[in-house]
C-alpha positions as CSV (number, residue, x, y, z in Angstrom):
1,M,0.0,0.0,0.0
2,L,1.4,3.4,-1.0
3,F,1.0,6.5,1.1
4,L,2.4,9.4,-0.9
5,D,0.6,12.3,0.7
6,L,1.7,12.6,4.3
7,F,0.5,15.4,6.6
8,D,1.5,17.0,9.9
9,I,-0.1,19.2,12.6
10,T,1.7,22.1,14.3
11,Y,0.9,25.0,16.5
12,D,0.8,28.4,14.8
13,F,4.2,29.8,13.8
14,N,5.6,30.8,10.4
15,I,5.5,27.8,8.1
16,D,5.5,28.4,4.3
17,K,4.7,26.0,1.5
18,E,8.3,25.7,0.5
19,F,9.3,24.6,4.0
20,T,6.4,22.2,4.1
21,S,7.6,20.5,0.8
22,R,11.2,20.4,1.9
23,L,10.2,18.4,5.0
24,G,8.4,16.0,2.6
25,F,4.8,16.7,3.6
26,K,1.9,17.5,1.3
27,D,0.6,20.0,3.8
28,I,1.1,21.0,7.4
29,F,-2.1,21.8,9.2
30,I,-2.0,24.6,11.8
31,L,-3.9,24.3,15.1
32,G,-6.3,27.2,15.4
33,K,-6.4,27.9,11.7
34,D,-6.9,24.6,9.8
35,I,-7.8,22.5,12.8
36,K,-9.8,23.9,15.7
37,F,-8.6,22.9,19.2
38,S,-9.3,23.5,22.8
39,K,-7.4,23.0,26.1
40,E,-10.4,24.0,28.3
41,K,-14.0,23.0,28.8
42,K,-15.1,24.8,25.8
43,G,-14.6,24.4,22.1
44,Y,-15.7,22.9,18.9
45,A,-17.1,19.5,18.1
46,L,-14.9,19.4,15.0
47,G,-11.5,19.8,16.6
48,I,-8.9,18.4,18.9
49,G,-9.2,18.5,22.7
50,I,-5.9,18.7,24.5
51,S,-5.7,18.1,28.2
52,R,-4.5,15.8,31.0
53,D,-7.4,16.5,33.3
54,T,-10.0,13.7,33.4
55,K,-13.0,16.0,33.7
56,T,-11.9,18.1,30.7
57,L,-11.3,14.9,28.7
58,E,-14.8,13.8,29.6
59,Y,-16.1,17.1,28.4
60,F,-14.4,16.7,25.1
61,I,-15.9,13.2,24.7
62,Q,-19.4,14.4,25.6
63,N,-19.2,17.2,23.1
64,K,-18.0,14.8,20.4
65,F,-14.6,16.4,19.6
66,S,-13.0,14.7,16.5
67,A,-9.8,13.8,18.4
68,I,-8.2,14.0,21.8
69,L,-4.6,14.4,22.8
70,I,-4.1,13.1,26.4
71,E,-1.1,15.1,27.5
72,D,0.2,12.8,30.2
73,Y,-0.4,9.6,28.2
74,I,-1.8,7.8,31.2
75,I,-4.2,5.0,30.4
76,N,-7.7,5.7,31.6
77,K,-9.9,2.8,30.6
78,K,-13.1,4.7,30.9
79,I,-11.9,7.6,28.7
80,I,-10.7,5.1,26.0
81,A,-14.0,3.2,26.2
82,D,-15.9,6.4,25.8
83,M,-13.7,7.4,22.9
84,K,-14.4,4.1,21.2
85,E,-18.1,4.5,21.7
86,K,-18.1,8.0,20.2
87,N,-15.5,7.2,17.5
88,I,-13.1,9.8,18.7
89,M,-9.5,9.6,17.4
90,L,-6.5,9.5,19.8
91,C,-3.6,11.8,19.0
92,F,0.1,11.4,19.9
93,S,2.5,14.4,20.0
94,I,5.8,13.3,18.6
95,G,7.1,16.9,19.3
96,S,6.9,16.1,23.0
97,I,9.5,13.3,22.5
98,I,11.8,15.8,20.8
99,S,11.5,18.4,23.6
100,A,12.1,15.9,26.4
101,Y,15.6,14.8,27.5
102,G,17.2,11.8,29.2
103,L,15.1,9.8,31.6
104,E,12.1,12.0,31.0
105,R,12.1,11.1,27.3
106,S,12.4,7.4,28.1
107,K,9.4,7.6,30.5
108,L,7.4,9.5,27.9
109,I,8.1,6.9,25.2
110,Y,7.2,4.1,27.6
111,K,3.9,5.8,28.6
112,M,3.1,6.6,24.9
113,S,3.8,3.0,23.8
114,K,1.6,1.5,26.6
115,L,-1.3,3.9,25.8
116,F,-0.9,3.2,22.1
117,D,-1.0,-0.6,22.7
118,Y,-4.1,-0.3,24.8
119,A,-5.9,2.0,22.5
120,R,-5.1,-0.1,19.4
121,S,-6.3,-3.2,21.2
122,K,-9.6,-1.4,21.7
123,R,-9.6,-0.4,18.0
124,I,-9.3,3.4,18.5
125,N,-8.3,5.4,15.5
126,I,-4.9,6.9,16.2
127,C,-3.0,9.9,14.7
128,F,0.6,10.7,15.0
129,A,1.7,14.3,14.4
130,S,4.6,16.5,15.6
131,F,2.4,19.2,17.3
132,A,5.5,21.3,17.0
133,K,5.4,24.5,19.0
134,D,8.3,26.1,17.1
135,E,10.8,25.3,14.3
136,K,13.1,23.4,16.7
137,Q,10.4,20.7,17.1
138,M,9.8,20.4,13.4
139,V,10.9,17.1,11.7
140,S,10.8,15.7,8.2
141,K,8.3,13.0,7.3
142,L,11.0,10.4,7.6
143,Q,12.0,11.6,11.0
144,L,8.4,11.7,12.1
145,I,7.9,8.1,11.0
146,A,11.1,7.0,12.8
147,L,10.1,8.7,16.0
148,A,6.6,7.3,15.8
149,K,8.2,3.8,15.4
150,L,9.4,4.2,19.0
151,I,5.8,4.0,20.0
152,C,4.4,1.7,17.2
153,S,6.7,-0.6,15.3
154,D,4.2,-0.9,12.4
155,E,5.5,1.5,9.8
156,Q,2.5,0.9,7.5
157,Y,0.1,1.9,10.3
158,I,2.1,5.0,11.0
159,K,1.9,6.0,7.4
160,Y,-1.8,5.3,7.3
161,S,-2.2,7.6,10.4
162,L,-0.2,10.4,8.7
163,S,-2.0,10.1,5.3
164,E,-5.6,9.2,6.1
165,N,-6.4,10.2,9.7
166,L,-4.9,13.7,9.9
167,P,-6.9,15.2,6.9
168,M,-10.2,14.1,8.7
169,L,-9.5,16.6,11.4
170,V,-9.3,19.6,9.1
171,D,-12.1,22.2,9.2
172,T,-13.0,22.4,5.5
173,N,-14.7,25.7,6.1
174,E,-11.3,27.2,7.0
175,K,-9.0,25.7,4.4
């Protein structure tokens, strides 16, 4: 299976089309412009909810957000079950691996891989993206795939996530 058009998601900073193509992506979606997001108990049904607080994550699920990024990557079986029931995607921030160092990075990769394994066993849709906050956290598509392989060893699944799942989160009214 070929996945030629790979995508990424970042926070809002200066990214032009040339930079996007040099990194090997068809497009890089910007949080707040192309994809709506919320870190609080408010927001949009078509968007990404980002939090570590259980009550806020429950709010995102009840309001049918398209995806959730659990910032602390701790397995919460009730949250995962509710995400499955409402068909909500689980996001993994590869940029957080890049910004962590030493033992903190190892712990983060371990938590991410455990959450990934549990979510995949429950058949949750998963998306990998850099969620880069600045240019220092930006990676090429090959680097993104390599970093995601620390969490999931299935390269085809990672490519599927980067090519098929990410575009589903884009607000077509904005783009």
